C-alpha positions as CSV (number, residue, x, y, z in Angstrom):
1,X,99.3,142.3,-99.6
2,X,101.3,141.8,-102.3
3,X,103.9,143.8,-101.2
4,X,104.7,141.3,-99.0
5,X,103.9,138.7,-101.0
6,X,106.7,140.1,-103.6
7,X,108.9,139.5,-100.6
8,X,107.9,136.0,-99.8
9,X,108.0,135.3,-103.7
10,X,111.9,136.6,-103.5
11,X,112.7,134.4,-100.9
12,X,111.2,131.3,-101.7
13,X,112.1,131.5,-105.0
14,X,114.8,129.7,-105.0
15,X,113.3,127.0,-102.4
16,X,110.2,126.9,-105.2
17,X,112.6,125.8,-108.1
18,X,113.7,123.4,-106.2
19,X,110.6,121.6,-105.6
20,X,109.4,118.4,-108.0
21,X,107.5,119.8,-110.8
22,X,103.7,120.5,-109.8
23,X,105.1,119.4,-106.2
24,X,104.8,123.1,-105.3
25,X,105.9,124.3,-102.1
26,X,103.8,121.9,-99.0
27,X,100.6,121.3,-102.1
28,X,100.2,124.3,-102.2
29,X,100.8,124.4,-106.0
30,X,104.2,126.2,-106.0
31,X,103.7,129.9,-104.9
32,X,100.0,130.2,-106.3
33,X,98.8,130.7,-102.2
34,X,101.2,133.8,-101.4
35,X,98.7,136.0,-100.4
36,X,97.2,133.8,-96.9
37,X,101.1,133.0,-96.7
38,X,101.9,136.1,-96.3
39,X,98.7,137.0,-94.2
40,X,100.2,134.1,-91.9
41,X,103.3,135.0,-91.6
42,X,102.7,138.7,-91.3
43,X,100.0,138.0,-88.1
44,X,103.2,136.6,-86.6
45,X,105.5,139.7,-87.1
46,X,103.4,142.6,-87.2
47,X,103.4,144.2,-83.1
48,X,99.3,144.4,-83.5
49,X,99.5,140.7,-84.5
50,X,98.7,137.5,-82.0
51,X,102.4,136.5,-81.4
52,X,103.2,140.6,-80.1
53,X,105.2,141.5,-83.1
54,X,109.3,140.2,-83.8
55,X,110.0,140.8,-79.4
56,X,107.5,138.3,-78.7
57,X,107.9,136.1,-81.3
58,X,112.0,136.4,-79.9
59,X,110.2,135.6,-75.9
60,X,108.5,132.7,-77.8
61,X,111.2,131.2,-79.0
62,X,114.2,131.8,-75.9
63,X,111.0,130.2,-73.5
64,X,111.3,126.8,-76.1
65,X,115.6,126.7,-75.6
66,X,115.8,128.4,-79.4
67,X,116.6,131.9,-78.8
68,X,119.9,131.4,-80.1
69,X,118.3,130.1,-83.6
70,X,115.9,133.0,-84.2
71,X,119.2,135.4,-83.5
72,X,120.8,134.1,-85.9
73,X,117.9,135.1,-88.1
74,X,118.3,138.8,-87.2
75,X,121.9,138.9,-86.8
76,X,124.1,139.2,-89.6
77,X,125.6,136.2,-89.2
78,X,124.7,132.6,-91.0
79,X,121.0,131.4,-90.6
80,X,120.5,128.5,-88.3
81,X,117.7,126.2,-89.6
82,X,115.4,124.8,-87.0
83,X,113.0,122.1,-87.5
84,X,109.1,121.6,-88.3
85,X,108.8,120.7,-84.4
86,X,111.0,123.0,-83.1
87,X,108.7,125.6,-84.8
88,X,105.2,124.2,-83.2
89,X,106.9,123.4,-79.8
90,X,108.3,127.6,-80.3
91,X,104.7,128.3,-81.3
92,X,102.4,126.4,-80.0
93,X,99.7,123.8,-81.6
94,X,97.3,126.2,-81.5
95,X,99.1,128.6,-83.4
96,X,100.6,126.6,-86.4
97,X,96.8,124.9,-86.1
98,X,95.6,128.2,-86.8
99,X,97.8,129.1,-89.4
100,X,97.3,126.2,-91.3
101,X,93.7,126.0,-91.0
102,X,93.6,129.6,-92.4
103,X,95.5,128.4,-95.6
104,X,93.9,124.9,-95.9
105,X,96.5,122.9,-95.4
106,X,97.3,120.5,-91.8
107,X,100.5,121.4,-89.9
108,X,102.2,118.4,-90.9
109,X,102.3,120.4,-94.2
110,X,102.5,123.5,-93.0
111,X,105.5,123.3,-90.4
112,X,108.6,122.4,-93.7
113,X,107.3,125.4,-95.6
114,X,107.2,127.9,-92.1
115,X,110.6,126.9,-91.3
116,X,111.7,127.4,-94.8
117,X,110.3,130.7,-94.7
118,X,110.9,132.3,-91.6
119,X,114.1,132.6,-91.3
120,X,114.2,133.4,-94.8
121,X,111.7,136.3,-94.0
122,X,113.4,137.3,-90.8
123,X,116.4,137.7,-91.8
124,X,115.6,140.2,-94.9
125,X,113.2,142.4,-92.4
126,X,116.2,142.3,-89.6
127,X,119.3,144.0,-92.0
128,X,121.1,145.8,-89.1
129,X,121.1,142.7,-87.2
130,X,118.4,143.7,-84.7
131,X,115.5,143.8,-83.4
132,X,114.0,147.6,-83.6
133,X,113.0,149.1,-80.6
134,X,109.9,149.3,-82.2
135,X,108.8,145.9,-83.8
136,X,108.7,145.7,-87.7
137,X,104.8,148.1,-86.9
138,X,102.1,147.0,-87.8
139,X,100.8,145.3,-90.6
140,X,101.1,148.6,-92.2
141,X,104.0,150.0,-91.3
142,X,105.2,146.1,-91.7
143,X,104.3,146.4,-95.8
144,X,106.4,149.8,-95.7
145,X,109.5,147.9,-94.6
146,X,108.2,145.6,-97.0
147,X,107.5,148.2,-99.6
148,X,112.3,149.1,-98.6
149,X,113.3,146.0,-99.3
150,X,111.7,145.4,-102.9
151,X,113.0,148.8,-103.5
152,X,116.4,147.3,-102.5
153,X,117.0,149.8,-99.5
154,X,117.3,149.3,-95.8
155,X,114.4,149.7,-93.7
């Protein structure tokens, strides 16, 4: 998942530089475990992921009363912040626990990282300000979109 790793590196580059020396992002040693993070986020956003793709994620946020938050990430304006607790409410404790387990960290470490990464990544993947009708695609399709982002093209 090298392309997703690269996009995440670009999205999070500033956040990683702002962390205290040795602190990294959530104890992961900086951006050293982007492969696992990329897989986890790909699972949240891909059409064949457990959440039903970006459209499914939007539905979960709307059900949790956070529709305006996720829509700000998709839209062309400024991204509204989200807290770890809000993410846990929207995604569900089981999803958060599964992602944290996959990364070898606890949920309390994962949630602030996810609160930083997810808005920026969704913003980058929706440059036209709306959810594509076909979603972001399956994992393979999503990697193609990310490749376009890396080359400075619109997905």
